[in-house]
C-alpha positions in Angstrom: 9.7 -9.1 21.1 12.9 -7.3 20.1 16.2 -8.7 19.1 19.7 -7.3 19.9 20.4 -6.9 16.2 17.3 -4.7 15.6 17.0 -2.9 19.0 17.0 0.8 18.7 19.5 3.1 20.3 18.5 4.8 23.6 18.6 8.2 21.9 16.2 7.0 19.2 13.8 5.5 21.7 13.9 8.8 23.7 13.1 10.8 20.5 10.2 8.5 19.7 8.8 8.8 23.2 9.2 12.5 23.2 7.3 12.7 19.9 4.3 10.8 21.2 4.4 12.7 24.4 4.1 16.0 22.5 1.3 14.5 20.4 -0.7 13.3 23.4 -0.2 16.5 25.4 -0.9 19.0 22.6 -3.6 16.8 21.0 -5.2 16.3 24.5 -5.8 12.6 23.9 -6.9 10.5 26.9 -4.4 7.9 25.8 -2.1 7.3 22.9 -0.1 4.2 22.0 2.4 3.7 19.2 4.8 1.2 17.8 7.6 0.9 15.2 8.6 -2.3 13.5 11.7 -3.0 11.3 11.7 -5.9 8.9 8.6 -7.3 10.4 9.7 -7.2 14.0 8.6 -4.8 16.7 11.6 -2.7 17.8 9.8 -0.1 19.9 6.5 0.5 21.6 5.4 3.4 23.7 2.4 5.1 25.2 1.2 8.2 27.0 -2.0 8.4 29.1 -3.9 10.9 31.3 -4.3 8.2 34.0 -1.2 7.5 36.0 -0.2 3.9 36.1 -2.5 2.8 33.4 -0.5 3.2 30.2 -1.8 1.0 27.4 0.6 -1.5 25.9 0.8 -3.2 22.4 -2.0 -5.6 23.3 -4.7 -3.0 24.1 -7.4 -2.6 21.4 -8.4 0.7 19.8 -10.8 1.2 17.0 -9.0 1.7 13.8 -11.7 3.1 11.5 -10.7 3.2 7.8 -7.6 1.1 8.2 -10.4 -1.6 8.0 -10.6 -0.7 4.3 -7.1 -2.1 3.7 -8.2 -5.4 5.2 -11.3 -5.4 2.9 -9.1 -4.6 -0.1 -6.8 -7.6 0.7 -9.9 -9.9 0.6 -10.9 -8.5 -2.8 -7.3 -8.9 -4.2 -7.4 -12.5 -3.0 -10.5 -13.1 -5.1 -8.7 -11.5 -8.1 -5.6 -13.7 -7.6 -7.7 -16.8 -7.5 -9.3 -15.9 -10.8 -12.8 -15.5 -9.3 -13.1 -11.8 -10.3 -11.2 -9.3 -12.4 -10.4 -5.8 -11.3 -11.9 -4.5 -14.5 -15.2 -6.3 -13.9 -18.2 -4.0 -13.5 -19.8 -4.6 -10.1 -23.0 -5.7 -11.9 -21.3 -8.8 -13.1 -21.0 -10.2 -9.6 -23.4 -8.1 -7.5 -26.4 -7.2 -9.7 -29.1 -4.7 -8.8 -27.2 -2.2 -6.7 -27.8 0.8 -8.9 -24.0 1.3 -9.0 -23.3 -1.6 -11.2 -21.3 0.2 -13.9 -18.4 0.9 -11.4 -15.5 -1.5 -11.7 -13.9 -3.4 -8.8 -10.7 -1.4 -9.3 -12.6 1.9 -9.2 -14.2 0.9 -5.9 -10.8 0.0 -4.5 -9.2 3.3 -5.6 -12.2 5.5 -4.8 -12.5 6.6 -8.4 -16.1 5.3 -8.9 -17.7 8.7 -8.4 -19.8 7.5 -5.5 -20.9 9.7 -2.6 -18.5 10.0 0.3 -21.1 9.1 2.9 -24.5 7.4 3.2 -27.8 9.3 3.1 -29.7 10.0 6.3 -28.2 10.1 9.7 -24.4 10.2 10.5 -23.7 6.5 9.9 -20.8 6.3 12.3 -22.9 7.5 15.2 -26.3 5.8 14.5 -27.7 2.3 14.5 -27.0 0.0 11.6 -30.7 -0.8 11.8 -31.3 2.4 9.8 -29.4 0.9 6.9 -30.6 -2.7 6.6 -30.0 -3.0 2.8 -27.5 -1.7 0.2 -30.2 0.6 -1.1 -30.2 2.4 2.3 -26.4 2.7 2.1 -26.3 4.1 -1.5 -29.6 6.1 -1.6 -31.5 7.1 -4.7 -28.6 9.1 -6.1 -25.4 7.2 -5.3 -23.1 9.2 -7.7 -21.5 12.5 -7.1 -19.0 12.5 -10.0 -18.5 10.8 -13.4 -17.3 7.2 -13.0 -13.5 6.8 -13.3 -12.7 10.5 -13.7 -11.4 11.6 -10.3 -10.6 10.4 -6.8 -13.5 10.9 -4.4 -13.2 9.0 -1.1 -16.3 6.8 -0.7 -17.2 4.9 2.4 -20.3 3.3 0.7 -17.9 2.1 -2.0 -16.3 -0.2 0.5 -19.6 -1.5 1.7 -20.1 -2.6 -1.9 -16.7 -4.4 -1.8 -17.6 -6.1 1.4 -20.9 -7.3 -0.2 -18.9 -8.5 -3.2 -16.7 -10.6 -0.9 -19.7 -12.1 0.8 -21.4 -12.9 -2.6 -18.4 -14.6 -4.1 -17.2 -16.4 -1.0 -20.6 -17.4 0.3 -19.7 -16.4 3.9 -19.9 -13.1 5.9 -17.3 -10.4 5.5 -16.3 -11.0 9.1 -15.9 -14.8 8.6 -13.8 -14.3 5.4 -11.7 -11.8 7.3 -11.0 -14.3 10.1 -10.3 -17.3 7.8 -8.2 -15.5 5.2 -6.3 -12.8 7.0 -6.5 -12.8 10.8 -5.8 -16.5 11.4 -3.0 -16.9 8.8 -1.1 -13.8 10.0 -1.7 -14.5 13.7 -3.6 -11.3 14.3 -5.2 -12.6 17.5 -6.2 -9.2 18.8 -8.0 -7.8 15.8 -11.7 -8.2 15.8 -15.0 -6.7 14.7 -16.1 -6.2 18.3 -14.0 -4.9 21.1 -12.3 -7.5 23.4 -10.8 -6.7 26.7 -8.5 -5.0 27.3 -9.6 -2.1 25.1 -9.7 1.6 25.2 -13.0 3.6 25.5 -13.7 6.3 22.9 -13.9 9.9 24.1 -14.6 13.4 22.7 -12.6 16.2 24.2 -14.3 19.6 24.5 -12.6 22.0 22.0 -12.3 24.8 24.6 -12.2 23.0 27.9 -10.3 20.0 29.3 -13.4 17.9 29.8 -14.5 14.7 28.3 -17.7 13.1 26.8 -17.9 9.4 26.0 -18.6 8.5 22.4 -21.0 5.7 21.4 -19.6 2.5 19.9 -22.0 1.4 17.2 -22.0 -1.8 15.2 -21.7 -0.5 11.7 -23.7 -3.3 10.1 -23.3 -3.2 6.3 -20.8 -0.4 6.6 -18.4 -2.7 8.6 -16.0 -3.3 5.7 -15.4 0.5 5.6 -14.5 1.0 9.3 -15.6 -1.6 11.8 -12.3 -3.2 13.2 -10.6 -3.0 16.5 -6.9 -3.8 16.7 -3.6 -3.2 18.6 -0.3 -1.7 17.7 1.3 -5.2 17.7 -1.3 -6.7 15.3 -1.1 -3.7 13.0 2.7 -3.8 13.0 2.4 -7.4 11.8 -0.1 -6.4 9.2 2.1 -3.6 8.0 5.0 -6.1 7.6 2.7 -8.3 5.4 1.7 -5.2 3.3 5.5 -4.6 2.8 6.7 -8.1 1.8 3.6 -10.2 1.2 2.9 -13.6 2.6 2.0 -16.4 0.3 -0.6 -17.7 2.7 -2.6 -14.4 2.1 -1.2 -12.4 -0.9 2.1 -12.5 -2.8 4.7 -9.8 -2.7 3.8 -8.8 -6.2 0.1 -8.2 -5.3 0.8 -6.1 -2.2 3.2 -4.1 -4.3 0.3 -3.6 -6.7 -1.9 -2.4 -3.8 0.8 0.2 -2.9 1.0 1.6 -6.4 -1.0 4.8 -7.1 -4.2 3.9 -8.9 -6.1 7.2 -8.6 -5.4 10.7 -10.0 -4.1 13.2 -7.6 -6.2 16.2 -6.7 -5.2 19.6 -8.0 -2.6 21.2 -5.8 -1.9 18.0 -3.9 0.8 16.1 -5.8 2.2 14.5 -2.6 -0.6 12.1 -1.9 -2.5 9.5 -4.0 -4.4 6.3 -3.5 -3.6 2.7 -4.6 -5.9 -0.3 -4.2 -7.1 0.0 -0.7 -4.0 1.9 0.5 -3.0 5.6 0.7 0.3 6.5 -0.8 2.2 9.7 0.2 5.6 11.3 -0.3 7.0 12.7 2.9 10.4 14.2 3.3 11.7 12.5 0.2 10.4 9.1 1.2 7.5 7.1 -0.3 5.1 5.9 2.3 2.1 3.6 2.0 -0.6 2.7 4.5 -3.9 4.2 5.8 -5.3 6.4 8.4 -8.7 6.0 10.2 -11.1 7.6 12.5 -14.4 6.9 14.1 -16.1 8.9 16.9 -13.8 8.4 19.9 -10.7 7.1 18.0 -8.0 8.0 15.4 -5.5 5.6 13.9 -2.5 5.8 11.6 -0.4 3.1 9.9 2.5 3.9 7.5 5.2 1.7 6.0 8.5 2.6 4.2 9.5 -0.3 2.0 13.0 1.1 1.3 13.8 1.3 5.0 11.9 -1.8 6.0 10.1 0.3 8.6 6.4 0.4 9.7 4.8 2.6 12.3 1.4 2.6 14.0 -0.2 5.2 16.2 -3.6 4.9 17.9 -5.5 7.4 20.2 -8.9 7.3 21.9 -10.0 10.9 21.0 -12.4 12.0 18.3 -10.0 14.7 17.1 -7.0 16.7 18.2 -4.2 14.3 17.3 -2.8 14.6 13.7 -2.4 10.9 13.7 -1.2 10.4 10.1 1.5 13.0 10.6 2.5 11.5 13.9 2.9 8.0 12.4 4.9 9.4 9.5 7.2 11.3 12.0 7.9 8.1 13.9 9.2 6.6 10.7 11.3 9.7 9.9 12.9 9.6 13.4 14.1 6.1 13.0 15.1 6.4 9.4 17.1 9.5 10.0 18.8 8.3 13.2 19.3 4.7 12.2 19.2 4.3 8.5 18.9 0.7 7.2 22.2 -1.1 7.0 22.8 -2.3 3.4 23.3 -6.0 2.9 27.0 -6.9 2.3 27.9 -7.2 -1.3 28.4 -10.8 -2.3 29.2 -12.3 -5.7 26.7 -14.4 -7.4 27.0 -18.2 -6.6 26.8 -19.0 -10.3 25.9 -17.4 -13.6 24.6 -18.6 -16.9 27.2 -17.7 -19.6 24.5 -16.9 -22.1 23.0 -14.4 -19.7 26.3 -12.9 -18.9 26.9 -12.1 -22.5 23.8 -9.9 -22.5 25.2 -7.5 -19.9 26.8 -4.2 -20.7 25.9 -1.3 -22.9 23.0 -1.3 -25.4 21.8 1.5 -27.6 18.2 2.6 -28.4 18.9 4.9 -31.2 21.7 7.0 -29.8 20.7 6.6 -26.1 22.9 4.3 -24.1 21.6 2.0 -21.5 23.3 -0.8 -19.4 21.9 -4.2 -18.8 23.0 -5.6 -15.4 22.4 -8.9 -13.7 20.4 -8.9 -10.5 21.0 -11.2 -7.5 17.5 -12.6 -7.8 18.1 -14.0 -11.3 16.4 -11.0 -13.0 18.0 -8.1 -14.9 18.0 -4.3 -14.6 18.1 -1.9 -17.6 18.8 1.7 -17.1 21.1 4.6 -17.8 24.9 4.1 -17.4 24.8 7.2 -15.3 22.4 10.0 -14.4 18.6 10.1 -14.9 16.5 8.2 -17.4 14.3 5.2 -17.8 15.2 2.5 -15.4 13.4 -0.8 -14.7 13.9 -4.1 -13.0 12.8 -7.2 -14.8 11.7 -10.6 -13.5 12.9 -13.8 -15.3 10.0 -15.7 -16.8 11.9 -19.0 -17.2 11.6 -19.0 -21.0 14.3 -16.6 -21.9 12.2 -13.5 -21.5 11.8 -11.0 -18.7 8.8 -9.0 -17.4 9.2 -5.4 -16.2 8.5 -4.8 -12.5 8.6 -1.1 -12.3 9.2 2.2 -14.0 8.3 2.9 -17.7 8.6 -0.7 -18.6 6.4 -2.2 -15.9 4.6 -5.2 -17.4 6.5 -5.0 -20.7 8.4 -8.0 -22.1 12.2 -8.0 -22.7 13.7 -10.6 -24.9 17.1 -11.3 -26.5 16.7 -11.9 -30.3 19.4 -14.3 -31.6 20.8 -15.0 -35.0 20.6 -18.4 -36.7 24.1 -19.1 -35.3 22.9 -18.4 -31.7 24.7 -15.1 -31.3 22.8 -12.2 -29.9 21.4 -9.8 -32.5 19.6 -7.3 -30.4 17.2 -6.8 -27.5 13.5 -6.3 -28.1 11.7 -4.4 -25.4 8.0 -3.6 -26.2 9.0 -3.2 -29.9 12.0 -1.0 -29.0 15.2 -2.4 -30.5 18.4 -2.1 -28.4 21.6 -2.7 -30.4 25.3 -3.0 -29.5 26.2 0.0 -31.6 24.4 3.3 -32.1 22.9 2.9 -35.6 25.6 0.6 -36.7 25.2 -0.2 -40.4 24.9 -3.9 -39.8 22.5 -3.5 -36.9 18.8 -4.5 -37.3 17.5 -1.0 -36.7 13.8 -0.5 -37.8 13.7 1.7 -40.9 17.3 0.8 -41.7 20.5 2.8 -41.4 21.9 5.1 -44.1 24.5 3.0 -45.9 27.1 5.7 -45.8 27.1 5.6 -42.0 28.1 8.3 -39.6 29.8 11.4 -41.1 31.0 14.9 -40.4 29.5 18.0 -41.9 31.0 19.0 -45.2 33.0 22.2 -45.2 
């Protein structure tokens, strides 16, 4: 399960074990299991339990609550990538008659549709799904709490609608789509809608006494796409690896990157957290993390990934409350990243380079601002300041002499080299911005022209 090249140092493993030991003890969890993966491979697993000799391992199932939403979001993004839906489609286009049809698919994914946080009636996590046999019972007579698209308001019913959308477009149940399109391709053999042995039981711990009460484990019915799943630290570590790099059997790297990109406005006073398309995004200790947390009566769960470090962490506990599971999972990443930062790949020269591309490298001027164009190892280019801060973006080659921005200010914008009749490069065009070899050179094609007298000093 681990390889010598990725095995963590004994001191790091000790620090990880100590962190979960503190979490289990102070959080008073009957059991807690955690794992860390690097570059898609498990490098550490650990557990703490109140029962001697029965520590759970990476194959024991726990309920993962709202981490289920990320699985549902993957199914929706697959529909988009196949051209069956568009993220800008109103729900009514594909699932008419819900009473929430004006909300777009993207707004449901990002919790910006203005829908209520919970269902009407009894606490849905602790009551029978028979009380909510239809979408009307999930949404109620007044499904909205806020104007559509204006703010982030977490909505469990919103993900019920997304699950229903998947079923309508695919023509199979949400659970069957999940199995065929995610679980089987990624080899998540211990992730399921119903618990499979060995699995943990869910418990409530009395807030003022060290005594337990078993929590019920309800089938969530229509609410399943919002929180039904059971899984293990091993399966979730694999899933986190997929969410980091993509897997063309499920979703491309570009699409999972899109899911990890903030798509919802931050709440006032909370600039460190946001929400993408089915994924939470957070800045912790200078690092950008993506993932999801989850809870259902008897269980809490946390999954975070750090793309820059190639790290993922999972923490699961079988207690209704007490363990700050999201903080714990983030701390596990920090321990490894601080103690054993990712080793950079050796620098290597490019195996070959196109001379016409090489001539584009070097300094370019947008007005008087200087930027440098550099070749990337993957065949793309990078444009950014020669030094210091400023707009910086990577660009993917399109195969036709143009490039598409992948990040930063120029994400999605087209970069192209404009050539003169003799084939020499005149300038770069980037979303109508003209980059020239000289700052306002008199012969440069600067929009609006250049004063024919050129640069000058101030007359005395």
